[in-house]
Every structure is written in C-alpha cells, then in structure tokens.
C-alpha positions in Angstrom: 77.5 125.1 117.0 75.9 124.5 113.7 77.1 125.6 110.3 75.1 126.5 107.2 76.6 127.0 103.7 75.6 129.3 101.2 77.5 129.6 97.8 77.3 133.0 96.6 78.4 135.2 93.8 79.7 134.3 90.1 82.9 132.6 91.7 80.6 130.6 94.1 82.4 131.5 97.3 81.4 129.6 100.6 79.5 132.0 102.8 78.8 130.3 106.1 76.6 131.0 108.9 77.8 129.8 112.1 74.7 129.3 114.4 74.6 128.8 118.2 70.9 128.8 119.5 69.8 131.8 117.4 73.0 133.8 117.5 75.1 133.9 114.3 78.3 135.0 113.0 78.6 135.3 109.2 81.8 134.1 107.5 82.8 135.5 104.2 79.7 137.1 102.7 81.1 137.4 99.1 77.8 138.7 97.4 74.1 138.2 97.6 73.7 140.4 100.5 69.8 140.5 99.8 69.6 136.6 100.0 71.7 136.3 103.1 69.7 139.0 104.9 66.6 137.3 103.9 67.9 134.1 105.4 68.9 135.9 108.7 65.3 137.3 108.7 63.4 134.2 108.0 65.2 132.3 110.6 65.2 134.8 113.2 69.1 134.7 113.6 70.6 137.6 115.7 73.9 138.4 113.8 76.7 139.0 116.2 79.3 140.0 114.0 80.9 139.6 110.1 84.0 137.8 109.6 86.3 138.1 106.5 88.9 135.1 106.2 90.9 137.5 103.8 90.2 140.8 101.6 89.4 139.3 98.3 86.2 140.7 96.7 84.7 137.3 96.2 84.5 137.1 100.0 83.5 140.5 101.3 81.3 142.2 98.5 78.1 141.4 100.8 79.5 142.7 103.9 78.9 146.4 103.6 75.5 145.9 103.0 75.0 143.5 105.7 76.6 145.8 108.1 74.4 148.5 107.1 71.4 146.3 107.5 72.4 144.8 110.8 74.6 147.3 112.7 77.0 144.9 113.6 81.0 144.8 113.5 82.9 143.5 110.2 86.2 142.0 111.1 89.0 141.8 109.0 92.8 141.3 109.4 93.9 144.7 108.9 97.1 143.2 106.8 94.4 143.0 104.1 92.7 146.5 104.3 94.8 147.4 101.0 92.6 145.0 99.2 89.6 146.4 100.8 91.0 149.9 99.4 90.6 148.7 95.9 87.8 146.5 96.4 85.6 148.0 93.2 88.5 148.0 90.9 89.4 144.4 91.6 85.9 143.4 91.3 85.5 145.0 87.9 88.8 143.4 86.7 87.8 139.5 87.6 84.2 140.0 86.8 84.1 142.1 83.5 81.8 144.5 84.7 81.4 147.2 87.6 79.2 145.9 90.3 77.5 148.2 92.8 79.4 147.5 96.1 78.6 149.0 99.5 81.7 149.1 101.4 82.0 148.4 105.3 81.4 151.7 107.0 83.8 150.5 109.7 86.4 147.7 110.0 87.1 146.3 113.0 90.6 144.3 113.7 90.2 140.3 113.5 91.9 140.3 116.8 88.9 141.3 118.6 86.6 138.7 117.3 87.1 136.6 120.6 85.0 139.3 122.2 82.0 137.8 120.6 80.7 135.4 123.3 79.9 132.6 120.9 83.1 132.4 119.7 84.9 132.4 123.2 86.4 129.2 122.4 87.5 129.7 119.0 91.1 130.0 118.0 92.5 132.5 115.7 95.1 131.4 113.2 96.7 133.8 111.0 97.5 131.8 107.8 99.5 134.4 105.4 100.5 133.2 102.0 97.7 133.6 99.8 97.0 137.4 101.0 99.1 138.9 103.7 96.1 138.9 106.1 94.5 135.5 105.6 93.2 133.8 108.6 91.6 130.5 109.8 89.1 130.0 112.6 89.4 126.7 114.6 86.7 125.7 116.5 88.3 122.9 118.7 85.2 121.6 120.6 83.4 121.1 117.2 86.4 120.0 115.5 86.0 122.5 112.3 88.2 125.1 110.9 87.2 127.7 108.5 90.4 128.0 106.1 89.4 130.9 103.6 91.3 130.2 100.5 94.3 128.7 102.4 93.3 125.4 102.1 90.7 123.5 99.9 89.4 120.1 99.0 92.2 118.9 96.7 94.2 122.2 96.5 95.5 125.3 98.2 95.1 128.8 97.6 96.9 130.8 94.7 100.1 132.4 95.6 101.1 134.1 92.1 99.6 137.6 93.1 102.3 140.2 93.8 101.6 140.1 97.5 101.2 136.3 97.7 104.1 134.3 99.3 104.5 130.8 98.4 106.8 130.0 101.7 104.4 131.7 104.1 101.3 129.8 102.4 103.3 126.3 103.0 104.4 127.5 106.7 100.5 128.2 107.2 99.6 124.9 105.5 101.7 123.0 108.0 100.6 124.9 111.0 97.0 123.7 109.6 98.3 120.0 109.3 99.2 119.8 112.9 95.4 120.1 114.0 93.4 116.7 114.4 93.3 114.6 111.4 89.8 114.4 111.9 89.1 118.3 111.8 86.4 119.1 109.0 87.7 121.7 106.8 85.1 124.5 105.5 87.1 126.2 102.6 86.5 129.4 100.9 85.4 127.3 97.8 84.2 124.0 97.0 83.2 120.9 99.3 84.2 120.3 102.9 87.2 118.0 103.4 89.3 116.9 106.5 92.7 118.0 107.7 93.8 114.3 107.2 92.6 113.8 103.8 94.3 117.2 102.7 97.6 116.3 104.8 98.0 113.0 103.1 98.7 115.1 99.8 101.7 117.1 101.2 
C-alpha cells in the first residue's frame, strides 16, 4: 500500500490517503474537502471509506462533505461521538470564527473498518487518553501505523482536556511501543517518525 500525505486546515492536520492499486481509504480529512475531492477525482481513486482517528474538529471537518460527494461510510469510535455532536462550537472556539461544516450524515462504528477489503490485514488499536475514542491503525505488512494525536514525532497528545486521561494515554503509548521499532509512524500532525525513535524518549 502507498501512503500520500496532505496537510490541511489552519492547524495543519495530516490527512492520509492509503492507496492500494486505485482503491483508497481517507484517514482524518480535517479540512479542505474541495481539494481532497479534487485529488480523488484527478487520480481516479475509488474511495472505500473515511476514517477518523478521533473526533477532534481538525481531523473531521472535511468528512461530511467528502461522504456526501462519494457516498462512502464514515468510521469513528463512537466513544468520541460527543465530540462530533459539538463540532461547530469547538471549531469556532479554536479557530475564532464559525466555519461552514457539513456533518457526516451517518457514522459507522470504527470496529466495522475490517469490512473494507483493502484493510483486511490492518490491526485496529484502541488508544484512549487524548480522547476516549482515539484509535490507531497498524498495517503490519507495510510496517506503518497511523497514530492520530496519540503519538507524534518528539511528542504525545494533549491530556489536559476534561475528557482526557493521562494514565490511559501512557497505557496506549506503551502498547504502541510494543510494535517493531522500525515501524513508521504517521501521526496527526508533523513529520513521520518511527516507534524506535519515540520509544527511546520514554
């Protein structure tokens, strides 16, 4: 599988296209849905689903528009549904203006993601802490993991929100650190890193 990274929105969140032949899964479309849809069309990708690693606005703002245009499932750990329910107000608070957001018209529980054929060998890892419903996607064959805002290059996710849990976050980190050290980490913001590089900091 091939990974294409697009940095979107004012918070420069990483949106990933996971590609196998022309089949595509979109991970964390945080903004710029028009641009992302243009990339899909220009490359003739067949999008099979949209996945959110967690429910924060900077990872999902483009999901509804993409779902409307493509007619595909939007997958989220439903433990983060409360964040989707207040999407507009949270975005306005952090951005300083009220963005126009099309909400996903239907949300599919993240645990149905393995039904996507191209993700058959992908391991879904619950990684609570940053948010209750944070998840990671580990592609063992490709030796890559998508960590959302759980783990970054040189850092970890915030745990100062009222719904965050520092102990849970570190429990999630230690589970990630059990992956092979050469595993490439694609996080929610910033540059790629490896499990080995980040493990050495803790």
